[in-house]
Every structure is written in structure tokens, then in C-alpha cells.
All heavy atoms as an XYZ file, in Angstrom:
807
protein
N      31.127     31.531     86.955
C      31.412     31.396     88.328
C      31.308     29.833     88.644
O      30.374     29.164     88.300
C      30.269     32.133     89.149
C      30.468     32.027     90.604
S      29.324     33.185     91.416
C      29.074     32.232     92.921
N      32.344     29.317     89.305
C      32.330     27.934     89.601
C      31.709     27.623     91.019
O      31.753     28.504     91.841
C      33.810     27.335     89.578
O      34.546     27.980     90.629
N      31.217     26.372     91.111
C      30.580     26.001     92.397
C      31.711     25.613     93.301
O      32.511     24.770     92.908
C      29.639     24.887     92.059
O      28.659     25.316     91.125
C      28.973     24.344     93.322
N      31.669     26.117     94.458
C      32.749     25.674     95.479
C      32.612     24.240     95.878
O      31.497     23.694     96.029
C      32.555     26.608     96.625
C      31.091     27.142     96.576
C      30.728     27.064     95.069
N      33.724     23.533     95.999
C      33.724     22.126     96.363
C      34.322     22.063     97.799
O      35.384     22.640     98.144
C      34.603     21.279     95.477
C      34.682     19.867     95.903
C      34.100     21.347     94.066
N      33.550     21.414     98.753
C      33.996     21.292    100.137
C      34.484     19.921    100.415
O      33.972     18.955     99.942
C      32.809     21.638    101.030
N      35.618     19.851    101.099
C      36.161     18.581    101.527
C      35.894     18.421    102.975
O      36.081     19.304    103.764
C      37.657     18.371    101.208
O      38.405     19.457    101.862
C      37.902     18.441     99.676
N      35.597     17.133    103.452
C      35.315     16.836    104.790
C      36.025     15.571    105.227
O      35.837     14.556    104.436
C      33.800     16.570    105.083
O      33.051     17.811    104.585
C      33.464     16.378    106.471
N      36.742     15.547    106.161
C      37.434     14.409    106.705
C      36.656     13.841    107.919
O      36.139     14.595    108.685
C      38.879     14.744    107.131
C      39.758     14.978    106.008
C      39.902     16.186    105.312
C      40.673     14.111    105.422
N      40.820     16.024    104.244
C      41.311     14.733    104.319
C      41.025     12.773    105.644
C      42.311     14.100    103.447
C      42.003     12.180    104.859
C      42.623     12.827    103.829
N      36.715     12.488    107.941
C      35.992     11.908    109.113
C      36.697     10.586    109.560
O      37.362      9.920    108.752
C      34.526     11.518    108.759
N      36.587     10.319    110.887
C      37.050      9.024    111.375
C      35.871      8.126    111.394
O      34.831      8.412    111.990
C      37.607      9.242    112.786
C      37.931      7.818    113.422
C      38.854     10.113    112.785
N      35.993      6.936    110.695
C      34.849      6.012    110.629
C      34.906      4.991    111.608
O      33.828      4.344    111.970
C      34.772      5.408    109.189
C      34.715      6.546    108.148
O      33.935      7.482    108.323
N      35.418      6.381    107.044
N      36.071      4.566    112.046
C      36.218      3.481    113.053
C      37.664      3.503    113.507
O      38.564      4.018    112.909
C      35.928      2.128    112.425
C      35.709      1.031    113.440
O      35.202      1.275    114.556
N      36.045     -0.156    113.062
N      37.881      2.969    114.716
C      39.152      2.832    115.244
C      39.373      1.421    115.894
O      38.368      0.905    116.471
C      39.473      3.780    116.351
C      39.479      5.255    115.813
S      40.056      6.469    117.000
C      39.086      6.131    118.495
N      40.515      0.750    115.776
C      40.851     -0.452    116.349
C      41.789     -0.152    117.448
O      42.799      0.542    117.292
C      41.481     -1.466    115.406
O      40.591     -1.654    114.293
C      41.713     -2.773    116.063
N      41.471     -0.676    118.714
C      42.304     -0.395    119.859
C      42.499     -1.661    120.632
O      41.898     -2.641    120.487
C      41.646      0.644    120.744
C      40.372      0.110    121.503
C      39.760      1.184    122.324
N      38.686      0.642    123.177
C      37.490      0.292    122.788
N      37.147      0.464    121.491
N      36.624     -0.093    123.619
N      43.590     -1.604    121.479
C      43.965     -2.633    122.356
C      43.021     -2.443    123.545
O      43.075     -1.386    124.131
C      45.430     -2.656    122.780
C      45.727     -3.721    123.794
C      46.355     -2.758    121.548
N      42.272     -3.493    123.915
C      41.255     -3.262    124.989
C      41.922     -3.027    126.332
O      41.480     -2.166    127.152
C      40.343     -4.499    125.046
C      39.510     -4.595    123.842
C      39.440     -4.475    126.348
C      38.648     -5.858    123.716
N      42.961     -3.639    126.645
C      43.593     -3.598    127.916
C      44.141     -2.145    128.275
O      44.082     -1.773    129.429
C      44.780     -4.566    128.118
O      45.802     -4.227    127.146
N      44.621     -1.371    127.279
C      45.175     -0.092    127.502
C      44.579      1.047    126.697
O      44.974      2.200    126.843
C      46.733     -0.085    127.478
C      47.189     -0.535    126.082
O      46.409     -0.442    125.078
O      48.389     -0.981    126.001
N      43.717      0.712    125.756
C      43.063      1.748    124.941
C      43.971      2.294    123.831
O      43.651      3.203    123.140
N      45.083      1.624    123.602
C      46.047      2.111    122.501
C      45.445      1.902    121.150
O      45.136      0.752    120.821
C      47.431      1.324    122.725
C      48.389      1.792    121.767
C      48.933      3.074    121.672
C      48.943      0.861    120.826
C      49.861      3.406    120.802
C      49.971      1.195    119.945
C      50.420      2.488    119.882
N      45.222      2.916    120.446
C      44.685      2.886    119.071
C      45.704      2.428    118.103
O      46.817      3.023    118.015
C      44.097      4.262    118.643
C      43.552      4.161    117.240
C      42.996      4.672    119.608
N      45.434      1.421    117.390
C      46.436      0.825    116.452
C      46.062      0.966    115.039
O      46.899      1.053    114.146
C      46.658     -0.692    116.698
C      45.401     -1.525    116.704
C      47.436     -0.854    118.101
C      45.613     -3.002    116.879
N      44.739      1.173    114.692
C      44.309      1.455    113.348
C      43.170      2.495    113.325
O      42.318      2.381    114.169
C      43.929      0.126    112.556
C      43.356      0.488    111.195
C      44.987     -0.825    112.488
N      43.281      3.456    112.405
C      42.244      4.378    112.240
C      41.683      4.196    110.789
O      42.405      4.354    109.855
C      42.654      5.842    112.422
C      41.607      6.834    112.112
C      43.268      6.013    113.813
N      40.386      3.956    110.629
C      39.711      3.921    109.404
C      39.122      5.311    109.132
O      38.311      5.853    110.027
C      38.558      2.891    109.328
C      39.163      1.493    109.492
O      40.224      1.199    108.872
O      38.538      0.665    110.149
N      39.425      5.971    108.010
C      38.992      7.323    107.754
C      38.444      7.518    106.362
O      38.604      6.604    105.588
C      40.236      8.244    107.996
C      41.440      7.905    107.214
C      42.459      7.182    107.675
C      41.717      8.196    105.824
N      43.377      6.929    106.678
C      42.948      7.599    105.546
C      41.100      8.833    104.852
C      43.487      7.735    104.292
C      41.642      8.992    103.612
C      42.836      8.389    103.370
N      37.802      8.647    106.193
C      37.342      8.964    104.866
C      37.554     10.471    104.569
O      37.552     11.248    105.551
C      35.931      8.608    104.677
O      35.042      9.280    105.560
N      37.655     10.755    103.320
C      37.575     12.170    102.876
C      36.563     12.242    101.807
O      36.605     11.466    100.843
C      38.977     12.601    102.329
S      39.020     14.332    101.743
N      35.616     13.222    101.988
C      34.572     13.391    101.014
C      34.645     14.807    100.439
O      34.890     15.790    101.166
C      33.145     13.278    101.731
O      33.168     11.980    102.347
C      32.101     13.332    100.732
N      34.520     14.888     99.090
C      34.418     16.149     98.427
C      33.010     16.302     97.887
O      32.533     15.377     97.308
C      35.450     16.248     97.346
N      32.388     17.462     98.119
C      31.027     17.680     97.613
C      30.631     19.048     97.210
O      31.366     20.012     97.599
C      30.072     17.215     98.724
O      30.245     18.014     99.913
N      29.744     19.089     96.311
C      29.161     20.321     95.864
C      27.611     19.979     95.663
O      27.300     18.808     95.732
C      29.766     20.799     94.542
N      26.765     20.934     95.593
C      25.328     20.633     95.500
C      25.086     19.539     94.449
O      25.333     19.713     93.254
C      24.719     21.942     95.159
C      25.612     23.023     95.753
C      26.992     22.431     95.525
N      24.518     18.355     94.873
C      24.093     17.324     94.023
C      25.308     16.375     93.555
O      24.980     15.426     92.807
N      26.535     16.664     93.955
C      27.658     15.813     93.485
C      28.515     15.554     94.654
O      28.731     16.387     95.522
C      28.404     16.605     92.452
C      29.544     15.791     91.840
C      27.562     17.125     91.310
N      29.090     14.269     94.706
C      29.981     13.934     95.704
C      31.017     12.899     95.311
O      30.718     12.117     94.414
C      29.148     13.323     96.879
C      29.948     12.900     98.092
C      29.102     12.432     99.255
O      28.156     13.231     99.584
N      29.385     11.355     99.873
N      32.162     12.937     95.888
C      33.205     11.943     95.660
C      33.760     11.589     96.993
O      33.860     12.420     97.889
N      34.255     10.359     97.122
C      34.873      9.946     98.428
C      36.029      9.056     98.283
O      36.199      8.344     97.230
C      33.820      9.279     99.302
N      36.895      9.091     99.287
C      38.090      8.245     99.309
C      38.202      7.689    100.736
O      38.032      8.431    101.691
C      39.336      9.085     99.053
C      40.599      8.294     98.850
C      40.958      7.690     97.682
C      41.428      8.083     99.978
C      42.211      6.961     97.534
C      42.537      7.289     99.841
C      42.960      6.779     98.662
N      38.425      6.409    100.821
C      38.458      5.816    102.150
C      39.847      5.168    102.325
O      40.445      4.652    101.399
C      37.436      4.670    102.236
C      36.012      5.180    102.113
C      35.435      5.267    100.824
C      35.234      5.526    103.196
C      34.104      5.746    100.688
C      33.964      6.058    103.056
C      33.420      6.204    101.831
O      32.204      6.642    101.713
N      40.366      5.204    103.592
C      41.644      4.634    103.866
C      41.751      4.212    105.322
O      40.858      4.457    106.160
N      42.781      3.531    105.577
C      43.129      3.035    106.965
C      44.535      3.435    107.268
O      45.433      3.361    106.385
N      44.815      3.966    108.448
C      46.153      4.313    108.860
C      46.464      3.560    110.152
O      45.734      3.615    111.081
C      46.178      5.899    109.102
O      45.850      6.500    107.938
C      47.561      6.306    109.550
N      47.624      2.945    110.154
C      48.177      2.358    111.287
C      48.809      3.443    112.124
O      49.633      4.210    111.603
C      49.215      1.184    110.913
O      48.542      0.273    110.095
C      49.778      0.557    112.189
N      48.471      3.469    113.356
C      48.965      4.561    114.184
C      50.023      4.093    115.276
O      49.755      3.035    115.899
C      47.867      5.382    114.935
O      47.164      4.366    115.714
C      46.919      5.945    113.903
N      51.015      4.733    115.412
C      51.997      4.504    116.415
C      52.395      5.809    117.000
O      53.523      6.141    117.219
C      53.228      3.787    115.883
C      52.957      2.442    115.275
C      52.879      2.348    113.913
C      52.644      1.380    116.035
C      52.583      1.157    113.289
C      52.353      0.159    115.451
C      52.321      0.069    114.120
O      51.951     -1.217    113.505
N      51.339      6.639    117.347
C      51.554      7.970    117.733
C      52.347      8.067    119.075
O      53.279      8.826    119.294
C      50.296      8.742    117.851
C      50.491     10.130    118.435
C      49.648      8.832    116.539
N      51.885      7.249    120.017
C      52.664      7.084    121.274
C      52.118      5.819    121.885
O      51.075      5.419    121.600
C      52.465      8.271    122.197
O      51.064      8.428    122.534
N      52.945      5.205    122.735
C      52.436      4.028    123.354
C      51.985      4.410    124.811
O      52.367      5.392    125.319
C      53.443      2.895    123.302
C      54.619      3.049    124.221
O      54.434      3.360    125.423
N      55.825      2.954    123.698
N      51.273      3.489    125.466
C      50.722      3.883    126.783
C      51.721      4.255    127.839
O      51.404      4.835    128.875
C      49.856      2.617    127.183
C      49.587      1.978    125.859
C      50.755      2.243    124.957
N      52.928      3.780    127.550
C      54.001      4.033    128.581
C      54.712      5.415    128.328
O      55.564      5.750    129.175
C      54.967      2.906    128.643
C      54.345      1.517    128.969
O      53.419      1.553    129.850
O      54.684      0.554    128.462
N      54.486      6.042    127.252
C      55.197      7.262    126.995
C      54.396      8.482    127.451
O      53.164      8.514    127.513
C      55.352      7.457    125.447
C      56.326      6.433    124.818
C      56.551      6.614    123.343
O      55.973      7.554    122.819
O      57.154      5.795    122.708
N      55.195      9.544    127.809
C      54.443     10.775    128.208
C      53.665     11.379    126.916
O      54.132     11.144    125.874
C      55.630     11.763    128.475
C      56.830     10.939    128.644
C      56.627      9.665    127.891
N      52.564     11.920    127.191
C      51.770     12.511    126.064
C      50.673     11.447    125.579
O      49.863     11.830    124.744
N      50.711     10.245    126.112
C      49.737      9.222    125.747
C      48.391      9.827    126.134
O      48.166     10.278    127.278
C      49.962      7.908    126.439
C      48.873      6.862    126.115
C      48.803      6.229    124.853
C      47.856      6.565    127.081
C      47.837      5.346    124.591
C      46.859      5.614    126.763
C      46.805      5.012    125.537
N      47.321      9.657    125.207
C      46.016     10.170    125.500
C      45.089      8.958    125.693
O      45.013      8.153    124.829
C      45.474     11.078    124.381
C      46.364     12.305    124.132
C      44.032     11.498    124.629
C      46.086     13.036    122.802
N      44.529      8.799    126.877
C      43.665      7.687    127.139
C      42.494      7.714    126.065
O      42.012      8.719    125.639
C      43.137      7.942    128.502
C      44.058      8.836    129.176
C      44.622      9.740    128.042
N      42.062      6.512    125.731
C      40.998      6.287    124.713
C      39.792      7.209    124.958
O      39.312      7.808    124.027
C      40.654      4.834    124.648
C      39.584      4.488    123.705
C      39.884      4.473    122.297
C      38.266      4.256    124.093
C      38.831      4.189    121.408
C      37.282      4.004    123.233
C      37.601      3.995    121.868
O      36.568      3.681    120.939
N      39.348      7.209    126.171
C      38.108      7.990    126.499
C      38.347      9.517    126.373
O      37.349     10.199    126.321
C      37.632      7.711    127.941
C      37.128      6.246    128.065
O      36.699      5.620    127.052
O      37.049      5.744    129.141
N      39.554      9.900    126.273
C      39.821     11.368    126.080
C      40.031     11.777    124.595
O      40.321     12.964    124.380
C      40.969     11.834    126.948
C      40.699     11.675    128.466
O      39.537     11.529    128.859
N      41.734     11.707    129.227
N      40.105     10.836    123.809
C      40.333     11.130    122.301
C      39.145     11.818    121.734
O      37.940     11.601    122.090
C      40.539      9.874    121.561
C      41.917      9.172    121.841
C      42.039      7.778    121.139
C      43.164      9.986    121.512
N      39.449     12.752    120.763
C      38.399     13.450    119.969
C      38.713     13.204    118.547
O      39.886     12.720    118.163
C      38.457     14.953    120.197
O      39.692     15.474    119.791
C      38.238     15.326    121.680
N      37.739     13.415    117.693
C      37.929     13.224    116.315
C      39.091     14.124    115.782
O      39.885     13.744    114.890
C      36.677     13.423    115.501
C      36.897     13.048    113.956
C      35.491     13.098    113.246
O      34.671     13.969    113.602
O      35.374     12.249    112.335
N      39.139     15.343    116.269
C      40.115     16.314    115.888
C      41.594     15.744    116.216
O      42.456     15.822    115.365
C      39.986     17.607    116.620
C      40.982     18.609    116.253
C      40.717     20.016    117.041
O      39.687     20.114    117.772
O      41.553     20.813    116.894
N      41.757     15.113    117.423
C      43.056     14.543    117.737
C      43.411     13.436    116.791
O      44.499     13.384    116.254
C      43.048     14.064    119.168
C      43.004     15.277    120.121
C      44.323     13.161    119.506
C      42.684     14.856    121.634
N      42.507     12.523    116.606
C      42.794     11.376    115.744
C      42.908     11.803    114.309
O      43.840     11.232    113.613
C      41.606     10.289    115.851
C      41.889      9.154    114.950
C      41.557      9.889    117.347
N      42.192     12.730    113.766
C      42.458     13.219    112.487
C      43.841     13.813    112.319
O      44.528     13.738    111.264
C      41.349     14.195    111.968
C      40.087     13.534    111.607
C      38.997     14.595    111.217
C      40.284     12.648    110.330
N      44.342     14.540    113.408
C      45.667     15.011    113.433
C      46.673     13.934    113.164
O      47.670     14.049    112.427
N      46.450     12.766    113.822
C      47.328     11.552    113.563
C      47.282     11.170    112.120
O      48.348     10.816    111.507
C      46.921     10.413    114.408
C      46.968     10.630    115.935
C      47.619     11.612    116.656
C      46.404      9.749    116.978
N      47.403     11.439    117.965
C      46.689     10.283    118.169
C      45.610      8.606    116.838
C      46.270      9.740    119.381
C      45.246      8.084    118.079
C      45.554      8.554    119.255
N      46.125     11.122    111.569
C      45.888     10.637    110.189
C      46.648     11.587    109.253
O      47.438     11.258    108.376
C      44.440     10.596    109.821
C      44.235     10.381    108.341
C      43.776      9.492    110.623
N      46.422     12.963    109.450
C      47.155     13.974    108.629
C      48.615     13.825    108.680
O      49.288     13.919    107.691
C      46.707     15.385    109.026
C      45.187     15.698    108.963
C      44.670     16.742    109.693
C      44.340     14.960    108.134
C      43.314     17.015    109.571
C      43.046     15.282    108.067
C      42.529     16.253    108.782
O      41.171     16.583    108.693
N      49.171     13.596    109.927
C      50.551     13.409    110.070
C      51.114     12.221    109.342
O      52.101     12.256    108.679
C      51.008     13.365    111.578
C      50.887     14.655    112.312
O      50.763     15.764    111.674
O      50.819     14.578    113.530
N      50.352     11.115    109.404
C      50.750      9.907    108.722
C      50.685     10.021    107.197
O      51.515      9.526    106.518
C      49.888      8.755    109.182
N      49.679     10.834    106.740
C      49.514     11.015    105.249
C      50.568     11.996    104.663
O      50.932     11.783    103.517
C      48.156     11.469    104.932
C      47.002     10.447    105.108
C      45.670     11.107    104.921
C      47.184      9.271    104.157
N      50.987     12.963    105.446
C      51.826     13.922    105.014
C      51.302     14.622    103.649
O      50.197     15.073    103.679
N      52.081     14.689    102.614
C      51.649     15.350    101.384
C      50.480     14.658    100.668
O      49.796     15.246     99.845
C      52.893     15.398    100.403
C      53.946     16.326    100.875
O      53.732     17.145    101.763
O      55.087     16.178    100.393
N      50.276     13.379    101.037
C      49.117     12.614    100.407
C      47.789     13.263    100.780
O      46.854     13.159     99.988
C      49.144     11.198    100.828
C      50.242     10.381    100.157
C      50.169      8.949    100.664
O      50.048      8.645    101.791
N      50.307      7.986     99.679
N      47.724     13.958    101.922
C      46.464     14.613    102.305
C      46.067     15.512    101.283
O      44.913     15.603    100.788
C      46.616     15.318    103.631
C      45.346     16.013    104.127
C      45.504     16.713    105.446
C      44.317     17.529    105.861
N      44.004     18.656    105.121
N      46.899     16.418    100.848
C      46.656     17.446     99.799
C      46.315     16.767     98.452
O      45.479     17.220     97.765
C      47.817     18.476     99.759
N      47.024     15.735     98.162
C      46.762     15.006     96.873
C      45.356     14.378     96.884
O      44.657     14.484     95.866
C      47.851     13.914     96.682
C      49.249     14.460     96.387
C      50.214     13.258     96.400
O      49.901     12.067     96.217
O      51.422     13.647     96.594
N      44.962     13.782     97.945
C      43.628     13.210     98.087
C      42.594     14.310     97.941
O      41.639     14.131     97.183
C      43.469     12.457     99.465
C      44.353     11.158     99.504
C      41.990     12.115     99.685
C      44.497     10.595    100.878
N      42.713     15.411     98.609
C      41.780     16.527     98.504
C      41.725     17.045     97.083
O      40.625     17.308     96.516
C      42.133     17.643     99.453
C      41.866     17.214    100.937
C      42.305     18.246    101.896
O      43.129     19.187    101.560
O      41.976     18.154    103.092
N      42.876     17.225     96.411
C      42.995     17.715     95.080
C      42.295     16.804     94.085
O      41.512     17.218     93.189
C      44.369     18.010     94.649
N      42.528     15.479     94.248
C      41.970     14.477     93.348
C      40.418     14.418     93.459
O      39.651     14.335     92.502
C      42.578     13.078     93.545
C      44.031     13.034     93.106
O      44.450     13.723     92.198
N      44.745     12.010     93.615
N      39.991     14.487     94.690
C      38.499     14.396     94.943
C      37.858     15.662     94.437
O      36.732     15.652     93.798
C      38.251     14.226     96.436
C      38.433     12.844     96.935
C      38.152     12.789     98.440
C      37.430     11.858     96.259
N      38.449     16.842     94.669
C      37.971     18.118     94.161
C      37.845     18.062     92.595
O      36.751     18.482     92.050
C      38.782     19.311     94.622
O      38.729     19.355     96.042
C      38.255     20.617     94.107
N      38.876     17.612     91.941
C      38.854     17.468     90.502
C      37.773     16.549     90.024
O      37.100     16.789     89.043
C      40.235     17.033     90.016
N      37.549     15.426     90.722
C      36.485     14.461     90.364
C      35.141     15.143     90.430
O      34.306     14.982     89.501
C      36.597     13.269     91.315
C      35.526     12.263     91.023
C      35.758     11.057     92.082
C      34.683     10.043     91.830
N      34.818      8.897     92.764
N      34.889     15.922     91.508
C      33.625     16.572     91.646
C      33.470     17.719     90.591
O      32.403     17.772     90.017
C      33.464     17.133     93.088
C      32.273     18.065     93.211
C      33.293     16.001     94.114
N      34.490     18.386     90.370
C      34.449     19.493     89.437
C      34.141     18.934     87.983
O      33.447     19.546     87.183
C      35.700     20.303     89.402
C      35.836     21.213     90.638
C      37.101     21.992     90.699
O      38.136     21.586     90.129
O      37.174     22.935     91.541
N      34.732     17.788     87.660
C      34.460     17.109     86.407
C      33.013     16.722     86.257
O      32.433     16.773     85.164
C      35.387     15.881     86.229
C      35.354     15.243     84.954
C      36.404     14.100     84.808
C      36.316     13.431     83.424
N      37.329     12.447     83.274
N      32.426     16.211     87.378
C      30.999     15.916     87.364
C      30.164     17.124     87.178
O      29.112     17.057     86.526
C      30.602     15.177     88.682
C      31.225     13.800     88.790
C      30.902     13.173     90.150
O      29.702     12.990     90.442
N      31.876     12.826     90.848
N      30.621     18.279     87.756
C      29.805     19.486     87.588
C      29.964     20.085     86.210
O      29.056     20.741     85.754
C      30.340     20.534     88.660
C      30.024     20.230     90.091
C      30.759     21.242     91.026
C      28.525     20.390     90.355
N      31.133     19.835     85.594
C      31.397     20.429     84.299
C      31.854     19.313     83.343
O      33.098     19.318     82.927
C      32.489     21.520     84.406
C      32.060     22.591     85.340
O      31.123     23.318     85.191
N      32.834     22.698     86.507
N      31.045     18.479     82.923
C      31.449     17.278     82.086
C      31.977     17.701     80.717
O      31.457     18.689     80.156
C      30.186     16.435     81.989
C      29.043     17.349     82.265
C      29.557     18.432     83.163
N      32.963     16.954     80.263
C      33.475     17.196     78.964
C      33.100     16.142     77.954
O      33.345     16.227     76.750
C      35.053     17.295     78.950
C      35.392     18.557     79.728
C      35.725     16.157     79.562
N      32.419     15.038     78.462
C      31.909     13.987     77.559
C      30.459     13.676     78.040
O      30.036     14.015     79.139
C      32.752     12.682     77.765
O      32.747     12.255     79.069
C      34.182     12.977     77.316
N      29.711     12.995     77.130
C      28.324     12.551     77.414
C      28.136     11.282     76.733
O      28.732     10.923     75.687
C      27.402     13.574     76.953
N      27.268     10.406     77.316
C      26.903      9.118     76.748
C      25.461      9.294     76.110
O      24.698     10.115     76.454
C      26.802      8.055     77.801
C      28.125      7.709     78.399
O      29.175      7.726     77.622
N      28.221      7.568     79.658
N      25.163      8.416     75.149
C      23.888      8.398     74.590
C      23.924      8.238     73.036
O      25.032      8.122     72.451
N      22.717      8.265     72.458
C      22.601      8.052     71.004
C      21.585      9.034     70.494
O      20.525      9.245     71.160
C      22.151      6.681     70.704
C      23.206      5.556     71.176
S      22.502      3.950     71.151
C      21.335      3.972     72.518
N      21.830      9.739     69.397
C      20.951     10.827     68.921
C      19.531     10.311     68.568
O      18.582     11.097     68.595
C      21.640     11.416     67.815
C      22.544     10.330     67.266
C      22.957      9.552     68.531
N      19.356      9.032     68.283
C      18.108      8.539     67.894
C      17.247      8.110     68.993
O      16.143      7.543     68.773
C      18.309      7.464     66.853
C      19.063      6.283     67.342
C      18.596      5.203     67.930
C      20.487      6.154     67.130
N      19.603      4.400     68.275
C      20.829      4.939     67.717
C      21.529      6.869     66.578
C      22.078      4.414     67.773
C      22.763      6.383     66.616
C      23.100      5.190     67.200
N      17.731      8.102     70.255
C      16.907      7.620     71.360
C      16.773      8.737     72.395
O      17.729      9.523     72.625
C      17.477      6.401     72.051
O      18.766      6.694     72.580
N      15.613      8.845     72.970
C      15.395      9.888     73.890
C      15.916      9.607     75.301
O      15.946      8.539     75.775
C      13.849     10.166     74.054
């Protein structure tokens, strides 16, 4: 039975234009973890989701992490699944190593 690996996405920071709240960069991370093991990938995404003059613009104070992660996922496209798969494989390799370091004559 294998240990399940969970992936978690987070927004770590955002850069915005002060005058109108337009978010121009989102710093994000994806973490894969299982008990006692973790791997992480960090990135930044330039966002041009909408400008303050377009319908659908969401004021800065009304943004949620869910909304902003949606922008990140849209910008990443297929890379989102690749990031999750690579991190999951990294954690699974730590859980089930195929190599080891050491010398037989030292404890």
C-alpha cells in the first residue's frame, strides 16, 4: 500500500499597482507532501487577466486566494499537471528510495 501524496497550491505574494489595485505579478508555490516528506516548487506568474477599465475587473480588496490561483492555473495550462506530477514523483522517491549512501564499515 502506498502512502498518498497531497499537493497544495498557495499564493505567497502579489505585486499590484497602488493607484488601481491591478495585480501584475503573482508569486506562488506548489507543495507535495506525505508524512515526514515534502517537496516544493516556487514560481511567479505575470498576470494580465483584465485591466481596471474592463468589465469583470475584480478590485484588489475583493480578491481571494481561490480567484488568484485560478489566474495562475490558467497561465500555467498543462504545466500545472506537470508540476504536480514531478513533485509527487519526488516525494514518492523519498518514500521509496532506490539508492542509499554510506559505507559498510562505518555506523
